Each structure stands twice: as C-alpha cells, then as structure tokens.
C-alpha positions in Angstrom: 25.6 25.0 3.2 23.9 22.4 1.1 24.8 23.8 -2.6 28.4 24.5 -3.3 29.5 28.5 -4.0 28.4 29.5 -7.5 31.5 30.7 -10.0 31.4 34.0 -9.2 31.0 32.9 -5.1 34.1 31.3 -5.6 35.6 33.9 -7.1 35.0 36.3 -4.8 36.1 33.9 -1.8 39.5 33.0 -4.2 40.3 36.5 -4.0 40.0 37.1 -0.3 42.7 38.3 1.8 45.2 34.6 2.5 45.6 36.1 6.0 42.7 38.0 7.3 40.2 37.0 5.1 38.5 40.2 4.3 36.4 40.3 1.3 35.6 42.6 -2.0 32.6 42.1 -3.9 29.5 43.6 -4.8 26.9 43.9 -1.8 24.6 41.1 -4.1 27.8 38.8 -3.9 28.7 39.4 -0.1 25.1 39.2 1.0 24.9 36.0 -0.5 28.3 34.9 1.4 26.7 35.5 4.3 23.1 33.9 4.0 25.5 30.7 3.3 27.9 31.3 6.1 30.8 31.6 4.4 31.4 35.5 5.4 30.0 37.6 8.1 29.7 41.5 8.0 31.5 43.1 11.0 29.3 45.4 13.4 31.9 47.9 13.3 32.4 50.3 10.5 33.5 50.3 7.9 31.6 47.3 8.0 33.9 44.7 5.9 32.7 41.4 5.3 35.1 38.8 6.3 35.5 34.7 5.6 34.1 32.6 8.1 35.9 29.3 9.3 33.9 27.5 6.8 34.7 29.9 3.8 38.7 29.6 4.8 38.1 25.8 4.3 36.5 26.2 0.6 39.2 28.4 -0.2 42.1 26.2 0.8 40.7 23.8 -0.3 40.1 24.7 -3.6 44.1 25.4 -3.8 44.9 22.1 -3.3 42.7 20.5 -5.4 42.0 22.8 -8.2 45.7 23.6 -8.6 48.2 21.2 -8.9 51.1 23.2 -8.6 49.6 23.6 -5.0 49.7 20.1 -4.4 53.2 19.8 -5.5 53.9 22.8 -3.0 52.6 20.8 0.0 54.7 18.2 0.4 53.1 14.8 2.6 55.9 15.8 5.4 54.5 19.1 6.2 52.8 19.3 9.3 48.7 19.1 9.3 47.5 22.5 9.6 50.1 23.8 7.5 49.0 26.1 4.2 50.9 25.6 0.8 53.0 28.3 -0.2 55.1 29.0 -3.7 53.2 28.9 -6.8 49.8 29.7 -5.4 51.3 32.8 -3.7 50.0 31.5 -0.5 51.4 32.6 2.6 52.7 30.0 4.8 54.7 30.6 8.1 57.5 27.9 9.2 56.6 25.6 11.2 59.5 23.7 11.3 61.1 20.3 9.2 60.0 21.5 6.0 61.5 19.7 2.8 60.7 22.8 0.6 61.7 25.8 2.5 61.1 29.5 1.4 64.5 31.8 0.7 65.5 33.8 3.4 66.0 37.7 3.2 64.3 40.8 3.5 61.6 39.6 1.2 60.5 37.0 3.4 61.2 38.8 6.7 58.4 41.6 4.8 56.0 38.6 4.4 55.9 37.5 7.6 56.1 41.0 9.3 53.0 41.4 6.8 50.9 38.3 7.8 51.8 38.8 11.5 49.9 42.0 11.2 47.1 40.8 9.2 46.7 38.6 12.0 46.4 41.3 14.5 44.3 43.0 12.7 42.0 39.7 12.5 41.6 39.4 15.8 40.2 43.0 16.4 38.3 42.7 13.3 36.9 39.6 14.7 36.9 39.4 18.3 33.7 40.3 19.9 35.6 43.1 22.2 38.2 43.9 19.4 41.4 42.2 21.8 44.3 41.9 20.0 46.2 40.3 22.4 44.4 36.5 22.2 44.1 34.2 19.2 40.7 34.8 17.3 38.7 32.1 15.3 40.6 32.0 12.3 43.5 30.9 14.7 41.3 28.4 16.3 41.0 26.5 13.0 44.5 26.8 12.2 46.5 25.8 15.5 50.0 24.9 13.6 50.0 27.7 11.5 49.1 30.5 13.8 51.5 29.3 16.1 54.0 29.1 13.9 53.3 32.6 12.5 53.5 33.8 16.3 57.3 32.1 16.3 58.4 33.0 13.3 57.3 36.6 13.4 59.2 36.8 16.6 62.5 35.7 15.0 62.9 32.3 16.3 64.7 30.3 14.1 62.6 27.0 12.8 63.8 23.7 12.0 65.7 22.7 8.5 64.4 20.0 6.8 64.6 16.5 7.7 62.2 14.3 10.2 64.8 13.7 12.8 64.5 16.7 15.4 68.2 16.4 16.2 69.1 19.9 14.8 67.9 23.2 16.2 65.3 25.1 15.6 61.7 24.8 16.6 59.3 22.3 15.0 55.1 23.1 15.9 53.1 20.3 15.3 49.5 18.9 15.6 48.4 17.0 18.5 45.4 14.5 19.5 44.1 17.1 21.8 41.8 19.2 20.1 42.7 22.6 20.6 46.5 22.5 21.5 49.8 22.1 19.2 53.4 20.7 20.2 56.5 22.3 19.9 59.9 21.2 20.2 63.2 22.8 20.2 66.2 20.8 21.3 67.9 23.9 23.1 66.1 24.7 26.1 67.0 27.9 26.3 65.1 28.5 23.1 62.5 26.4 23.9 61.4 28.5 26.9 62.1 31.6 24.8 59.2 30.0 22.3 56.8 29.5 25.1 57.2 33.1 26.4 56.9 34.1 22.7 53.6 32.5 22.6 52.4 33.3 25.7 52.8 37.4 25.0 50.7 36.4 21.9 47.7 34.7 23.9 48.6 31.1 24.0 48.4 28.9 27.1 52.0 27.2 27.4 52.8 24.4 29.4 56.1 22.7 29.5 56.1 18.7 29.4 58.5 15.7 29.2 58.7 12.9 26.9 58.1 9.8 28.4 60.4 7.3 26.6 63.3 10.0 25.7 63.1 12.9 28.6 63.0 15.6 25.7 61.2 18.6 27.0 58.3 20.2 24.8 55.6 22.5 25.1 51.9 22.4 24.7 50.1 25.8 23.5 46.7 26.1 23.4 44.9 29.4 22.3 43.7 32.2 25.4 39.9 32.4 25.4 40.0 35.3 27.9 
C-alpha cells in the first residue's frame, strides 16, 4: 500500500469492531479495503469482511495520534502491545502494573467476557480450519494484549500499579524474542495456574528462572498447530 486510506475508508476502519475487526460498509468500500490489503473477505458464509493486521495497525495508530485523550489513556509505563482504553472506548485487557486501572465490578466482568468471546469468534473466522483452540493472526501481532486477555478472562488477578513487581498478581510483558511474552507472578501456585490457563488457550508455555534473582517466570508463545 503506497497511499493512505481515503477519509471514507478511514471511517469504515475506525468503526470496525475493536476485538474481531469485523467491518461494516458498502460493497465498494469493503472491496477497496481488500484491494489495499487492509481487509479480507471471509471465504465462508456470511462472507463478512475483517481487518487484516495492517488494517488493525492503521486503526490503532489513528487512535493514538489523532485523539489527545488516547495518548493520555496510554501512559508510558503501559507495557508494549497493550491497547489504550478509557476515553477512546477501546477495550484493553489488564497486563498488570498499569498506573490507570479500570474499575472492577460486573461491568468490567461483562466487558472482559465479551472481548474473550469476540476473540474466539475471530479465531473461528480467520484460522484456516476454523480452529478456536489456538491463537489467530491478530494475537500474533498483539502478543501482550492477547495473553493478558486470556489471563483476565480466566479470572487471574493482575498486579496493581507500580513497577517494583513485588506485590501479587500477574504482569505480562513483551520480550526480545519475536513471538514470546513473559508472564511474572511472585506466587508460585498462581504462576503455575497462569501457565495452565495459557496452555488451555492455545499457547506454548515454559517456566524459567531469572539468573540474577532466582525468580520464576513464564515464556509463552502462540501455538501454531
């Protein structure tokens, strides 16, 4: 793609479902997005259109650069890969250690459940064989957010704000490895429970030890088969 999307195409992209990337628009608009590599038409009925990873990136970049409130909602301490939330209305799973924490309660529980169900649907619609037991392309380009959603949806407790990492709760962070996240949780039983949840969600998980501190942590990667 050499030219940016038109204003009409941007409106269609911005209105996409924040989790599944499902698009609504005229046939002409959707076909133009497909031609640009920003969307794809699902081969199975009802042949809905969804954002490609490139389309998702354009949508997220617009939310971070075009709206001042979006920048305020994503502080520098937020882990790489986490999505802004709050003023922009974009859902963000708890990665642990955020300075701005969404209010807990029934509304948050419903929001997390809805996001997880949407992600399972995205797997069904975008994995070649319709498999829902392994991560899809979106998750591979949003590793931290995807792993955090699996953990929060399963009821694990994220760490409170602050960078010390000494308190309880999980923290999901990016790593130098191309397709792996690190999950830290000071409680050994809770760490192993996080590993079980990620494995059930289709991730390959290994437990490792920090050489300097001796602390145990997980490395998790999306399973391909």
